[in-house]
C-alpha positions in Angstrom: 23.2 25.9 18.1 25.8 24.9 20.7 27.3 28.4 20.5 23.9 30.3 20.9 22.2 30.1 24.3 18.9 31.3 23.0 18.7 28.6 20.3 19.9 26.0 22.7 17.2 27.0 25.2 14.5 26.8 22.5 15.7 23.3 21.5 15.7 22.1 25.2 12.2 23.4 25.8 10.8 21.8 22.7 12.6 18.5 23.4 11.0 18.5 26.9 7.5 19.1 25.4 5.5 15.9 24.9 4.0 17.4 21.8 7.4 17.0 20.1 6.6 13.3 19.3 3.2 14.2 17.9 4.2 17.3 15.8 7.8 16.8 14.5 8.8 20.5 14.2 12.4 21.6 14.9 11.7 24.8 16.8 15.4 25.5 17.3 15.9 25.6 13.6 12.9 27.7 13.1 14.2 30.2 15.7 17.5 30.2 13.9 15.9 31.0 10.6 13.9 33.8 12.1 17.0 35.2 13.8 18.9 35.2 10.5 16.1 37.0 8.6 15.8 39.5 11.4 19.6 40.2 11.4 19.5 40.6 7.6 16.6 43.0 7.8 18.6 45.3 10.2 21.4 45.7 7.6 19.1 46.4 4.7 18.1 50.0 4.0 15.1 48.9 2.0 13.6 47.0 5.0 11.8 50.2 6.3 10.2 50.8 2.9 9.2 47.1 2.7 7.6 47.3 6.1 5.8 50.5 5.3 4.4 48.9 2.1 3.4 45.8 4.1 1.4 47.9 6.6 -0.2 49.9 3.9 -1.3 46.7 2.2 -2.7 45.4 5.5 -4.8 48.6 5.9 -6.0 48.5 2.3 -7.0 44.8 2.7 -8.8 45.4 6.0 -10.7 48.5 4.7 -11.7 46.6 1.5 -13.0 43.7 3.5 -15.1 45.8 5.8 -16.3 48.0 3.0 -17.6 45.0 1.1 -19.3 43.7 4.2 -21.0 47.1 4.7 -22.2 47.0 1.1 -23.6 43.5 1.6 -25.4 44.5 4.8 -27.1 47.3 2.8 -28.0 44.9 0.0 -25.7 46.7 -2.5 -23.4 43.8 -3.2 -23.4 40.0 -3.7 -23.8 37.8 -0.6 -20.4 36.2 -1.1 -17.5 38.6 -1.8 -14.8 38.2 -4.4 -12.0 36.3 -2.8 -8.3 36.3 -3.7 -7.3 33.2 -5.8 -4.7 32.3 -3.2 -7.2 31.8 -0.3 -9.7 30.1 -2.6 -7.1 27.4 -3.4 -6.0 27.0 0.2 -8.0 24.2 1.7 -7.3 25.5 5.2 -9.7 28.3 4.6 -12.5 26.3 3.0 -15.1 27.2 5.7 -17.6 29.8 4.4 -17.0 32.1 7.4 -13.5 32.8 6.1 -15.1 34.6 3.1 -18.4 35.9 4.4 -17.5 37.0 7.9 -15.5 40.3 7.8 -13.6 39.5 11.0 -12.5 36.1 9.9 -11.7 37.3 6.4 -9.6 40.2 7.8 -7.7 37.7 9.9 -7.1 35.4 6.9 -5.9 38.3 4.8 -3.5 39.5 7.5 -2.1 36.0 7.9 -1.6 35.4 4.2 0.0 38.9 3.6 2.3 38.5 6.6 3.3 35.0 5.5 4.2 36.2 2.0 6.0 39.2 3.4 8.1 37.1 5.7 9.1 34.6 3.0 10.1 37.6 0.7 12.5 38.8 3.4 14.4 35.5 3.5 16.4 36.0 0.4 20.0 37.1 0.3 22.7 37.2 -2.4 25.4 36.3 0.1 23.9 32.9 1.1 24.7 29.7 -0.7 21.9 27.6 -2.2 21.9 24.9 0.5 21.7 27.4 3.4 19.0 29.5 1.7 17.0 26.3 1.1 17.3 25.4 4.7 16.2 28.9 5.9 13.2 28.9 3.5 12.1 25.5 4.6 12.1 26.3 8.3 10.4 29.7 7.7 7.7 27.8 5.8 7.3 25.5 8.7 6.9 28.5 11.0 4.4 30.2 8.7 2.3 27.0 8.4 2.4 26.5 12.2 1.1 30.1 12.8 -2.1 29.6 10.7 -5.2 30.9 12.6 -7.0 27.7 11.6 -4.9 25.8 14.2 -6.4 27.6 17.2 -9.9 26.9 18.4 -11.0 30.5 18.9 -10.0 31.4 15.3 -11.2 28.3 13.6 -14.9 28.9 12.6 -15.5 25.3 11.6 -14.2 24.0 14.9 -16.3 26.5 16.9 -19.4 25.7 14.9 -19.0 22.0 15.5 -18.3 22.5 19.2 -21.6 24.5 19.5 -23.5 22.0 17.5 -22.3 19.0 19.5 -22.5 20.7 22.9 -18.8 20.4 23.4 -18.7 16.7 22.6 -16.3 17.4 19.7 -13.8 19.1 22.1 -13.9 16.1 24.4 -13.3 13.7 21.5 -10.4 15.9 20.3 -8.9 15.8 23.8 -9.2 12.0 23.8 -7.5 11.8 20.4 -4.7 14.0 21.6 -4.1 11.9 24.7 -4.1 8.7 22.6 -1.5 10.2 20.2 0.7 11.3 23.1 0.6 7.8 24.5 1.5 6.3 21.1 4.1 9.0 20.5 2.9 9.9 17.0 0.3 11.9 15.1 -2.5 9.7 13.8 -2.9 10.3 10.1 -5.1 7.4 9.2 -7.5 4.9 10.9 -5.0 2.1 11.5 -7.8 -0.4 12.0 -9.4 0.1 8.6 -6.8 -1.7 6.6 -4.4 -4.6 6.7 -2.3 -6.3 4.0 -4.0 -9.5 2.9 -7.4 -8.4 4.2 -8.2 -5.4 2.0 -4.8 -4.5 0.7 -2.2 -6.6 -1.3 -5.0 -8.9 -2.6 -3.4 -10.3 -5.8 -3.1 -14.1 -5.4 0.4 -15.4 -5.0 2.8 -17.5 -3.0 6.0 -16.7 -1.0 8.4 -19.0 -2.8 11.7 -18.0 -1.1 12.7 -16.5 2.2 16.1 -15.4 3.6 17.0 -13.0 6.5 16.5 -10.0 4.3 13.6 -10.7 1.8 10.6 -12.8 1.0 10.1 -13.4 -2.7 6.5 -13.5 -3.9 5.4 -15.2 -7.1 2.0 -14.2 -8.4 -0.5 -16.7 -9.9 -1.1 -16.4 -13.6 -4.5 -15.4 -15.0 -3.8 -16.0 -18.7 -3.4 -19.3 -20.6 0.0 -18.3 -21.8 2.7 -16.0 -20.3 5.8 -14.4 -21.6 8.9 -16.7 -21.3 11.0 -14.1 -19.5 9.7 -13.3 -16.0 9.6 -9.8 -14.4 11.1 -9.1 -11.0 10.0 -6.0 -9.1 12.4 -4.4 -6.6 10.6 -1.9 -4.4 12.4 0.6 -2.0 13.5 -1.0 1.3 12.1 2.0 3.2 8.5 1.2 2.4 6.3 -1.9 2.2 6.0 -3.3 -1.3 2.2 -3.2 -1.5 2.1 0.3 -2.9 2.3 -1.7 -6.1 -0.7 -3.8 -5.1 -3.0 -1.6 -3.1 -6.5 -2.3 -4.4 -7.5 -4.4 -7.5 -8.5 -1.3 -9.4 -5.1 0.3 -9.2 -2.8 -2.6 -8.6 0.3 -2.6 -10.9 1.0 -6.2 -10.0 -2.5 -7.3 -11.0 -2.3 -5.4 -14.3 1.0 -6.9 -15.2 -0.3 -10.4 -14.4 -3.3 -9.8 -16.6 -1.0 -8.7 -19.5 0.6 -12.2 -19.4 3.8 -11.5 -17.3 5.1 -13.9 -14.7 5.6 -11.4 -11.8 7.9 -11.8 -8.8 8.1 -9.1 -6.1 10.6 -8.6 -3.4 9.2 -8.0 0.1 11.9 -6.6 2.4 12.2 -7.6 6.0 11.6 -4.9 8.6 15.0 -5.0 10.3 15.7 -4.7 14.0 18.9 -3.9 16.0 20.3 -7.4 15.4 20.6 -6.7 11.7 22.6 -3.4 12.1 25.7 -4.9 10.2 23.7 -5.7 7.1 25.4 -3.7 4.4 24.6 -2.5 0.9 26.3 -5.6 -0.6 23.9 -7.8 1.4 21.0 -5.9 -0.2 22.6 -6.7 -3.6 23.3 -10.3 -2.9 20.5 -11.5 -0.6 18.0 -9.0 -2.1 18.2 -8.5 -5.8 20.6 -11.2 -7.1 19.2 -14.0 -5.0 15.7 -13.1 -6.2 16.8 -13.1 -9.8 18.3 -16.6 -9.4 15.2 -18.0 -7.7 12.9 -16.5 -10.5 15.2 -18.1 -13.1 15.1 -21.5 -11.3 11.3 -21.5 -11.0 10.5 -20.3 -14.6 13.4 -22.1 -16.3 14.3 -18.8 -18.0 17.9 -18.0 -18.6 17.3 -14.3 -17.9 15.0 -11.9 -16.0 13.6 -8.4 -16.6 13.9 -6.3 -13.5 12.1 -3.1 -12.4 13.3 -0.9 -9.6 11.1 1.6 -7.9 12.6 4.7 -6.2 15.7 3.6 -4.3 15.0 0.1 -5.5 16.1 1.5 -8.8 19.3 2.9 -7.3 20.0 -0.6 -5.9 19.4 -2.0 -9.4 21.7 0.6 -10.9 24.6 -0.4 -8.6 24.0 -4.1 -9.2 24.0 -3.7 -12.9 27.2 -1.7 -12.8 28.8 -4.3 -10.5 27.8 -7.1 -12.9 29.1 -5.2 -15.9 32.5 -4.6 -14.2 32.8 -8.1 -12.8 31.6 -10.3 -15.7 30.4 -8.8 -18.9 29.2 -12.2 -19.9 26.6 -12.3 -17.0 23.3 -12.1 -18.8 21.0 -12.9 -15.9 19.3 -9.6 -16.2 17.9 -9.0 -19.7 16.4 -5.4 -19.3 15.9 -2.9 -16.6 13.1 -0.5 -15.8 13.5 2.5 -13.4 10.5 4.2 -11.8 11.2 7.7 -10.3 14.7 6.6 -9.5 17.9 8.6 -9.0 21.4 7.9 -10.2 22.7 11.5 -10.1 22.0 13.0 -6.7 23.0 16.5 -7.5 19.3 17.5 -7.5 17.3 15.6 -4.9 14.2 17.8 -4.7 12.8 19.1 -1.4 14.5 16.3 0.6 17.8 18.2 0.2 17.1 20.2 3.3 17.5 17.1 5.4 20.6 15.9 3.6 23.2 18.4 4.7 26.1 17.4 6.9 24.4 18.2 10.3 21.3 16.2 9.1 23.3 13.2 8.1 25.3 13.3 11.3 22.0 13.2 13.3 20.7 10.3 11.3 24.0 8.4 11.8 24.0 9.1 15.5 20.4 7.8 15.8 21.3 4.6 13.9 24.4 4.1 16.1 22.2 4.4 19.2 19.5 2.0 18.0 21.2 -0.2 15.4 18.7 1.0 12.8 16.9 4.1 11.6 13.3 4.2 12.9 10.7 4.4 10.2 9.1 7.3 12.1 12.2 9.5 11.3 11.7 9.0 7.6 7.9 9.4 7.9 8.4 12.7 9.8 10.7 13.9 7.2 8.3 13.3 4.3 5.4 14.7 6.4 7.3 18.0 6.9 7.7 18.3 3.1 3.9 18.6 2.9 3.1 19.8 6.5 -0.2 21.4 5.7 -1.6 18.2 4.2 0.0 15.6 6.4 0.5 17.3 9.8 -1.7 20.4 10.3 -4.8 19.1 8.5 -4.7 16.1 10.9 -4.2 18.4 13.9 -7.4 20.2 13.0 -9.3 17.1 12.1 -8.2 15.0 15.1 -8.0 17.6 17.9 -10.1 20.7 17.0 -12.9 18.9 15.2 -12.7 15.7 17.3 -13.0 13.4 14.2 -11.5 10.0 13.8 -8.5 9.9 11.4 -9.6 9.2 7.8 -9.8 5.7 6.5 -7.5 6.2 3.4 -5.5 3.3 2.0 -2.6 5.4 0.7 -2.2 7.1 4.1 -2.2 3.7 5.7 0.6 2.6 3.5 2.5 5.8 4.1 2.4 5.2 7.9 3.4 1.6 7.5 7.1 2.2 7.0 10.1 0.0 7.6 13.2 0.5 9.6 16.6 0.7 7.9 19.7 -1.2 8.8 22.5 1.0 10.1 25.4 -0.1 7.8 23.4 -0.2 4.6 21.6 3.1 5.1 24.6 5.0 6.3 26.6 3.8 3.2 23.6 4.8 1.0 23.3 8.3 2.4 27.0 9.1 2.3 27.6 7.7 -1.3 24.5 9.2 -2.8 23.0 12.3 -1.1 26.1 13.5 0.6 28.9 12.8 -2.0 27.0 11.8 -5.2 29.7 9.2 -5.9 27.8 6.9 -8.3 28.1 9.2 -11.3 31.9 9.3 -11.0 33.4 6.2 -12.7 35.5 4.2 -10.3 34.6 6.3 -7.2 32.5 3.5 -5.7 33.8 -0.1 -5.3 31.3 -2.9 -4.5 32.0 -6.6 -4.5 35.7 -5.8 -5.2 35.1 -4.0 -8.5 34.8 -0.2 -9.3 31.5 0.9 -10.7 31.0 2.8 -13.9 27.4 3.4 -15.0 28.6 3.9 -18.6 29.3 0.2 -18.8 25.6 -0.6 -18.3 24.6 -1.5 -21.9 21.3 -3.4 -21.6 18.0 -1.9 -22.8 16.4 0.3 -20.1 13.1 2.1 -19.5 12.8 5.0 -17.1 10.0 7.1 -15.8 10.1 10.5 -14.1 7.0 12.2 -12.6 6.2 15.8 -13.5 5.4 17.1 -10.0 7.7 14.7 -8.0 9.1 16.6 -5.0 11.4 13.7 -4.0 12.9 12.7 -7.4 12.5 15.7 -9.8 11.7 14.4 -13.2 14.6 16.2 -14.8 16.9 14.5 -12.3 15.4 11.1 -13.2 16.1 12.0 -16.9 19.8 12.0 -16.2 19.9 8.2 -16.6 19.7 8.7 -20.3 23.1 10.5 -20.1 24.8 8.2 -17.6 24.1 4.7 -19.0 25.9 3.3 -22.0 22.9 1.5 -23.6 19.5 2.6 -25.0 17.2 4.2 -22.5 13.6 5.0 -23.2 12.5 7.9 -21.0 8.9 8.7 -20.2 7.6 11.6 -18.2 4.4 10.9 -16.2 2.1 13.5 -14.8 1.5 14.0 -11.1 3.9 13.1 -8.3 6.1 10.4 -6.7 3.3 8.0 -6.0 0.3 9.1 -8.1 2.6 9.4 -11.2 3.5 5.7 -10.9 0.2 4.2 -9.5 -1.9 5.4 -12.4 -3.7 2.6 -14.2 -5.2 2.9 -17.6 -8.7 4.5 -17.6 -7.8 7.0 -15.0 -6.6 10.6 -15.1 -3.3 11.9 -16.0 -1.0 12.0 -19.0 2.5 11.1 -20.1 5.1 12.3 -22.5 7.3 10.2 -24.8 9.9 10.9 -27.4 10.7 8.8 -30.5 13.4 6.3 -30.0 16.6 7.2 -31.7 16.2 11.0 -31.2 18.7 12.5 -28.8 18.5 15.3 -26.3 21.3 17.0 -24.4 19.1 18.4 -21.6 15.7 17.7 -20.0 14.2 20.9 -21.5 15.3 19.9 -24.9 13.9 16.4 -24.4 10.5 17.9 -23.3 10.4 20.2 -26.3 10.6 17.3 -28.6 8.3 15.0 -26.6 4.7 14.1 -27.5 2.0 14.4 -24.9 -0.5 11.4 -24.5 -3.6 11.4 -22.4 -3.9 8.5 -19.9 -1.5 6.1 -18.2 2.0 5.2 -19.4 1.5 1.6 -18.3 0.5 0.4 -21.7 3.6 2.0 -23.3 5.8 0.2 -20.7 4.1 -3.2 -21.2 4.5 -2.8 -25.0 8.2 -2.1 -24.5 8.5 -4.9 -21.9 6.7 -7.4 -24.1 9.2 -6.9 -26.9 11.9 -8.0 -24.4 10.1 -10.8 -22.7 10.3 -13.6 -25.3 7.6 -15.8 -26.8 4.5 -16.9 -25.0 4.6 -20.3 -23.2 2.5 -22.2 -20.7 2.7 -20.6 -17.2 5.4 -22.0 -14.9 4.5 -23.8 -11.7 4.0 -21.8 -8.5 7.4 -22.4 -6.9 9.6 -25.4 -7.7 11.0 -28.5 -6.1 14.0 -26.4 -4.9 11.8 -23.4 -3.9 8.4 -24.8 -2.8 5.6 -22.3 -1.8 6.0 -21.3 1.9 2.8 -19.4 2.4 0.2 -17.3 0.7 1.0 -13.7 -0.5 1.5 -11.1 0.9 3.7 -13.2 3.3 4.9 -12.5 6.8 7.6 -9.9 6.4 5.1 -7.3 5.3 3.2 -7.8 8.5 6.2 -6.9 10.7 5.8 -3.6 12.6 
């Protein structure tokens, strides 16, 4: 970009635009992707033929639309025309005018055909996978941003509402836009509709330990007896823990308590600039291991079962490898469960587009400037992966239709992120996404010992999600090849969140394979797997129960050494 004055000018203009904070597009990268595709097209002899075919398809589509409209006006056809499956499945074009009005339908067809044509022109045999992925991503951002639904005059639903309300919807949309500009972010959810402890994170419990990095929550038992070995849950430190305790109907924490487990959950502090030197070893010591020791002290158990969710599972992996290298007699952790967690970062899903060297340099520069990585940066990244659902749908709802943002608990949680300490997150990004060091024995040294995942011998349970765009299920499966002990792998349906927060009685399915059977690839594993309707939670709790000891009377809430400090969900989860 520094060598190209056009791209530099685009970048400077967009950075000066106040909408940049509301709509986190990188227009300089988009301009770069378009320029690359244009230059490629000039060198291809088949471009002229492709362009001719595209124009012919446009004319065929337009003539077909107006012919159908003429037939309907003469009473010779059905009122609603047959519509291409692509546009039917596209929620942006749900308004009936897109399918019944020939002008709108022609516009929609032109947009969809042009979008497909542009994406088809992006490929090249001379480009490496990372660069091609980057180009395709930014072209997709451009295509989504050019949708006719994003302009008032070409959005029939917005025009209809403006007429019905006498322009009130437009005034409300302008107010919403001004409020978002003042706040420096796009509102995706009604922020006043939810709050942890009020209508989220409602499972009764107590904060029984606090240090500068975590609060540890112990949940009150609801059964007369509980398993002797407690369960510690380690969520990712980039999100608030209450995704596991959203509402009583889908709370994993509540379900586990009802199954007779003594459950502890780590609630990470939202760090500020004063904590920039907190490193990955601090997350191991003050986060995971200190929580394990507190849970053992309160319950009187010699050992603890631990579950790590997402990068909480990566932290658990590093901790287990460190313990195995440092003291093979350390049995504090009895078994480990990993939910949509990566150990091998050779395939990182759609997030790979942000994890190249320029992207990592930018993140590290931001952390150096602030002392932490702002949670908005991570939120913007994940929003861009689903820009139609998380960005443009809200632009239409908030600004064109003048509606309030929806009151949706999952979106509230998604917008309630945490910052990341500079030292820990920089180490994490470099050693996982950038260099993939964890899978190479001895490449990473923590607490003075080299890590080797093959030395992890304890029983493990791992879950990958079929449609996960952050941790592809076949990448999560790699744990079965990297660890030295027995790993039961389960594939859940749906994505990164819905695949995990899927209580019994709901939709979905899961796939399991008989223990003892081996597979050398994820495809081979799936071919030999059995599909089951419903949630995988019961399969996990059965596996966990077999490793949780006999049933005993519930332990006290806290102990003399670790008395209850306050009610769950605690204070760290409230920090913004």
